[in-house]
N, C-alpha and C positions, 0 to 999 in steps of 0.2 A: 301382565305387562312386564317386560324386561328392559333394563337399561343397557343397551348395546353401545359399546365404546369403540375400541380398535377393530377395524375390519380390513382384511386383505385377501387377495385371490391367489391360490396356489395353482398355477397353470399346469404343472406336471400332473397333479392329482385331479385337476378340474374340480376343486373344492373351495368353498368359501370359509375362511377362518374368521372368527369373531370372538370378542371377549365380553363377558358379563359378570357383574358381581353375583356371587352365589351363596355367600354366608354373611349374615349381619349380626351386629351386636346392638344392644339397646341401652340408652342412658337417659335418666330422668333428672331434670334440673328445674328448680323452682326459683323464679325471679319475681320481683315486684310487678313486672309488666305481664306476667303470666307463666304458666307451667310449660316446660318444653320436654316433649317426648321425642327423642331422636334415635333413628336407626342408622348405623354407620357400617360400612363394609369391612369385613374381617378376612375375606377371601375372594379372589377373582379367579375365574375359570376361562380357559380358551377351548372353544368347540370348533368343529368343522362340519359343513354340510355339503353333500354332493349337489352338483348343478345339472339339471335336466337339459336335454337337447334343445328345448324351447326357451332356455334361460331361467326357468323357475327353479326354486330351491326344493330339494327333496328332504323335507323335514323328518321323514321316517328314518333317514340314515345318519342321524347326528352322532358324531364321535367326540368323546372327551379327549382333548390333547394334553392339557396340563392344568393342575390346580396350584395357584400361587397365593399363599397367605400374604396379607397386606402388612405393611409397617404402619402402625397407628401411633398417634400421640393423643392421649385421652386426658382431658382436664374437666371433670364433672364436679363442680363445687356448689354445694347447697348452703353453705354457711355464709350469710351476708357479711360477717365480720372478716372473712378471709379476703386478703388483698387481691386474690385472683377471681373473686366472685363474678365480676362483670366480664371476665375474659373466658368464661367457660366455653369449651368447644371440643370437637374431635376432628383431627386431621388424619386423612387416610388417602391411599393411592388407588386409582383405577387404571387399567391398561388402556392407553389411548392410541397406541400405534403398534402395528405388527408388520415387519418387513422381511422378505425372503431374499437369499442370495441367488445367483444366476442359475444354479442347478437344484435349488430348493432343498439343499441338504442342511441348511442352517437358517435360523430366523432370529432377528433382533426384536426385543420386546421393550417398549418404553412405557413408564407410568407417568401420570400427572396427578398432583395432589388436589383433593377437594377438602373444603373445611365446612363442617356443620357447626355453625355458631348458635349459641343459645340466647344471646342478646346481641344481635348484629349491630355494628356501628352505624350502618346506613338506615336502619329502621328500628329504633329502640322499642317501639310498641309491638313489634312482631317477635314472638317468643323463639322462633327458630328460623334459620336461613341457611341456604347452601350456596357456596361460592368457590371460585378457584383460590388456591393458596399455594404453599411451597414447602419444601424441605422434607417431605415424606415419600419421595418417588424415586424409583430405581430403574436401571437398565440392565437387561440380561441378554445373553446369547444362548439359545437352545439349539442342539444338534440332533439330527435324525439318525437313528441306528435301527435298521429294519423298519418296523412300523411304530417305533417308540421315540418320542421327543424327550430329551433330558437336558437339564441345565448344565451348560459347559462353562460359562463365565458370568460373574457378577461384577459390573464395572463400578469404580469410584466416580461419582458424578458431582462436581463442585465440592466446596468445602465451606459450610456455614457453621462456624464455631465448632468445628470437628465433626459435623454431620455431613456424610458423603453421599447423601440421597436427595439430590436437588434437580432431578430431571424435570423439565417443563413440558414433556409430552411427545416430542418428535424424535425419530431416529431413522438412520438408513446406513447402508454399507457404503464405504468410501474406497477409492481406487488410488493406488500408487502414492499413498501419503507417507509411507515409511521406507521407500526405496527397495522393497523386497521383491519387486516384480520383474525388474530388468527392463531394458529399453525396448525389447521386442515383445513385450507382453503387458497385459493389464490384469490385475487381480484385486480381489476384495480384501485389502489388508488393514482396513480401518473401520471403526465404529464412529459415526458422525451423528451427534445428537445436540439438542437444544437444552440449555441448563440455566437455572438461576444460580447466583453466588458461585460462579467459577472461581472467582477470587473475591473474598469478602473480608474487610477489615472494619472493626468496630468504629463507629462514627466518632467516638470520643478520642480516638488516636489519630493525630495528624502528622505528616500528610498521609492520606489513606487512598487506596485504589480498590474499586469494586468493578468486577467484570461480569456481565450478564450476556450470554450469547451462545456461540457454537463451540462445542467440545469435540475434538478429533483425537481418538485414542487408538492404540494398537488393537486389532481385532481379537487378539488372544488375551487381552486384559491390560490394564494400566497398573502402575505401581500401587502397592497396598498403601493404605492411609491416604494422604493427599494425592489426587489424581495426577501423578507424575507421568513422564513419557507421553505427554499429551500436548496438543496445541489448543490455545484459547483464542477465540475471535470475538471481540466485543461487537454487538450487533448494531448499536446506535451511536457509537463513537464517544459516548460519555462515560468516563471512568473515574471522575473525581467527585467525591462527596455524595450528598444525598441525591443529586440529579441522576447518578448512575443507577440508583436503586429503583428509579421510576419504571424500569423495564421489568421488574419483578412480576411474575405471573402473566405477562403479556405475550410471551413467546408460545408458539404452537407447533405446527408440523414442519418438517424439513425433508426435502427430496434431493438426492444426488444423481446427476446424470449417469445413466446406466449404459455402459458400453458392452455389456454381456461377457466381459472377461475374455474376449477373443484374442488369441495370439495374432500377430501380424501375418497376413496371408503369404504363403510360399508360392513361388512361380518358377517354372522350368521352361526354357525356350529351346525349340528345335528349329534349325535353319537348313533349308535345302536350296541349292542354286542350280539354275538351268542356263548354262552358258549359251549365248547366241551372238556370234561375232557380227559387228556392224561396221560400216565404213563411215557412218556419220554419227554425230553425238546425240541424235534424237530419233527414236527412243533410246533409253539407256541400254548399255550392253548387258543383256541378261535380265533375269527375273529372280528376286530373292523372296522366298515365302517363309514367314515366321509363324510357328504354331505354339501359342501359349497354353500351358496346362497348369491347373491348380485351382484354388478356391478364391482367386482374387476378383472374380467378376469379369466384366467386359473390358477389353482393351482395344484401343485404336492405334494403329501405326501409320505414320506418314513416310 
């Protein structure tokens, strides 16, 4: 049995791309409520499968696309006198979203953090529990060269006490967000993702503002360190105090309208006239025929 997370269809290749955890670590923790043996993900992999003409998957043609080591935060404490004893857990990311650009030459990859708690707050009698969490998830852009996908960009996502890995799992390509496309064109010039802690200020410092929501960054990368050169959009309208933090770990996927990056269509008109003198005003003097050519589709002229 495999835990499949991010899934996407590559129309150009007619292949299904999907992500699965492929390497795990093990941690043992002993609590008064019981012993916890936890396996956590240390590497995710993206594979692709060919799709048969009847829509079924060709499992024999599986291709490895990329291996991506996870970013983990491990806190395995067995000493009951340690102040972190009851907070023992492992946080790690899984690949939750894969998106392609219009010509399938680039893909965006977003992670979402899972937490394996050894003494979960919602059920102290259960030695282990798995839940959504935050702050260990990244967003990448991979580019295709020949038949090889390689990492091109790692984005700064949010800022939680200096940690720039706060993706909440959704990502897509954005259009015309940075004014680089021109009025007559539309191009994928942005990464649009969902994030926790886009802006996070410690609760003890007032006044403070916390933003959880949509991050829009330049497709070629945002500023190093804090995610500069970016737009922040708070998703629930609450930015003050603890109420703003209620959105933590609740955000999921995001989709941006896809206009296929098409330039505005060109059109050439040819006109021919057939003069026909008349002594009355009806019908009109002569006939004008217009021949539109181009990729603009059907036109009607009155």
